[in-house]
Each structure stands twice: as C-alpha cells, then as structure tokens.
DRENVO-746850 format. One line per field, with one value per residue (C-alpha): residue number from 1; residue in one letter; x, y, z. Coordinates in nm, 2 decimals. Each point is the difference from the previous one (the first is absolute). Last residue first. Example, Ala and Ser with C-alpha at 12.3 -4.5 7.8 and 13.67 -1.06 7.14 Angstrom:
k: (2; 1)
r: (s; a)
X: (1.37; -0.14)
Y: (-0.11; -0.34)
Z: (0.71; 0.07)
// end
This chain:
k: (115; 114; 113; 112; 111; 110; 109; 108; 107; 106; 105; 104; 103; 102; 101; 100; 99; 98; 97; 96; 95; 94; 93; 92; 91; 90; 89; 88; 87; 86; 85; 84; 83; 82; 81; 80; 79; 78; 77; 76; 75; 74; 73; 72; 71; 70; 69; 68; 67; 66; 65; 64; 63; 62; 61; 60; 59; 58; 57; 56; 55; 54; 53; 52; 51; 50; 49; 48; 47; 46; 45; 44; 43; 42; 41; 40; 39; 38; 37; 36; 35; 34; 33; 32; 31; 30; 29; 28; 27; 26; 25; 24; 23; 22; 21; 20; 19; 18; 17; 16; 15; 14; 13; 12; 11; 10; 9; 8; 7; 6; 5; 4; 3; 2; 1)
r: (p; v; g; g; r; l; f; s; q; p; p; q; g; f; e; q; r; f; a; a; v; f; a; s; p; s; r; y; g; l; a; y; a; i; a; t; s; s; e; g; r; e; l; r; e; i; a; a; l; l; r; l; r; g; r; w; h; r; f; t; l; g; t; e; s; q; f; l; r; e; l; t; r; p; s; a; g; a; l; t; a; l; e; t; l; p; r; p; d; a; p; n; r; g; l; h; g; t; l; r; l; l; r; a; d; r; a; g; p; l; t; l; p; a; e)
X: (-0.74; -0.04; -0.37; -0.28; -0.25; 0.19; 0.32; -0.18; -0.10; 0.36; 0.17; 0.19; 0.34; 0.00; 0.32; 0.02; -0.37; -0.04; 0.29; -0.15; -0.34; 0.14; 0.18; -0.31; -0.19; 0.25; 0.30; -0.06; -0.01; -0.22; -0.31; 0.05; 0.02; -0.28; -0.25; 0.08; -0.01; -0.34; -0.09; -0.23; 0.12; 0.19; 0.18; 0.11; 0.14; 0.18; 0.14; 0.16; 0.17; 0.12; 0.13; 0.20; 0.13; 0.14; 0.15; 0.18; 0.11; 0.15; 0.16; 0.16; -0.13; 0.13; -0.18; 0.27; 0.31; -0.12; -0.19; 0.28; 0.26; -0.24; -0.04; 0.37; 0.05; -0.28; 0.17; -0.17; -0.22; -0.31; -0.20; 0.32; 0.02; -0.33; 0.17; 0.27; -0.25; -0.20; -0.32; -0.33; -0.19; -0.29; 0.04; -0.05; -0.07; 0.20; 0.26; 0.04; 0.02; 0.25; 0.22; -0.01; 0.04; 0.31; 0.16; -0.10; 0.14; -0.24; -0.17; -0.30; -0.05; -0.32; -0.26; -0.21; 0.27; 0.04; -0.04)
Y: (-1.50; 0.37; 0.09; -0.24; 0.07; 0.29; -0.21; -0.28; 0.25; 0.13; -0.33; -0.15; 0.00; 0.38; 0.10; -0.27; -0.03; 0.36; -0.01; -0.30; 0.16; 0.31; -0.18; -0.20; 0.32; 0.11; 0.23; 0.16; 0.38; 0.07; 0.08; -0.31; -0.24; 0.18; -0.03; -0.37; -0.08; 0.15; 0.31; -0.04; 0.29; -0.26; -0.12; 0.36; 0.05; -0.34; 0.10; 0.31; -0.22; -0.21; 0.29; 0.13; -0.36; -0.02; 0.35; -0.10; -0.33; 0.17; 0.28; -0.26; -0.03; 0.08; 0.33; 0.25; -0.20; -0.19; 0.28; 0.25; -0.24; -0.04; 0.38; 0.06; -0.25; 0.17; 0.33; 0.28; 0.30; -0.18; 0.06; -0.07; -0.34; -0.11; -0.06; -0.24; -0.13; -0.15; 0.17; -0.18; 0.25; -0.22; 0.11; 0.36; 0.20; -0.25; -0.01; 0.39; -0.01; -0.28; 0.19; 0.33; -0.17; -0.19; 0.33; 0.16; -0.29; -0.13; -0.30; -0.21; -0.37; -0.13; -0.17; -0.30; -0.23; -0.34; -0.31)
Z: (1.11; -0.11; -0.03; -0.02; -0.28; -0.15; 0.00; -0.18; -0.28; -0.02; -0.04; 0.29; 0.17; 0.05; -0.19; -0.25; -0.04; -0.08; -0.25; -0.17; -0.01; -0.15; -0.27; -0.07; -0.04; -0.27; -0.04; 0.34; 0.00; 0.29; -0.20; -0.22; 0.29; 0.19; -0.29; -0.03; 0.36; 0.01; 0.21; 0.30; 0.21; 0.22; -0.30; -0.08; 0.34; -0.03; -0.33; 0.15; 0.25; -0.29; -0.19; 0.30; 0.06; -0.35; 0.04; 0.33; -0.16; -0.32; 0.21; 0.23; 0.35; 0.35; -0.02; 0.09; -0.08; -0.30; -0.15; 0.06; -0.17; -0.30; -0.01; 0.01; -0.30; -0.20; 0.04; 0.20; -0.07; 0.10; -0.31; -0.21; 0.16; -0.16; -0.33; 0.14; 0.24; -0.29; -0.12; 0.03; 0.21; 0.11; 0.37; -0.09; 0.33; 0.20; -0.28; 0.02; 0.39; -0.02; -0.23; 0.18; 0.34; -0.14; -0.08; 0.34; 0.19; 0.27; -0.18; 0.06; 0.04; -0.17; 0.21; -0.05; 0.11; -0.19; 0.20)
// end
C-alpha cells in the first residue's frame, strides 16, 4: 500500500529544492541542473534525500507528481490532461507510474481509494 504523504526535509538546501518542486511538480530538469537552486552538489542532494526522506530523489519526485495527480483527478481532470500537465511522456506512462505506485489505474483509484 503506497502512502498518500510525501516525506519532508529539514536541511535548508533540500527545503529550497523541495519547495521549488512542490510549486512546480512538472519541472523536467534533472537533479544535476536543479542542484543550483539548492546551492549544493547533486551528490549531496541525493544523500540528503535518502537520509531525510528515506527516498531517492527520483522516487520522491515521482511521488510528488502522483500526489499532484490525485488532486487533479479529484477535480475531474482527465488522465491525459494530467499526464501532460505533470510532465509525463504520454498518458500511458502516467497510468503505468500510477499503477506501480498505487496498485491500480487512476480511475479505479478514484472510485475506491488505495487498495
């Protein structure tokens, strides 16, 4: 069962980065580019993500996008619109990521919640 929460950060550098991504979940830039926002090296940020959130950067960002997707689904947006708005390459990539994280496709999740 996937949690519907996103672990937070305490380190100021990580807070800058997670704050930016929280406001811009579709930002496609890799950690190597985002690191300048935080004022730390990508390697330092990866270590901080792991130690403070228990997740890798990739998994944390993926969960952020999926939690943003749930909010959009609840507002009635289509999976296709959500996929493109949140930076997925295709609607099927979005549905696959959603299914991997929550065990069911987005529309089933809406009807019944997390299994």
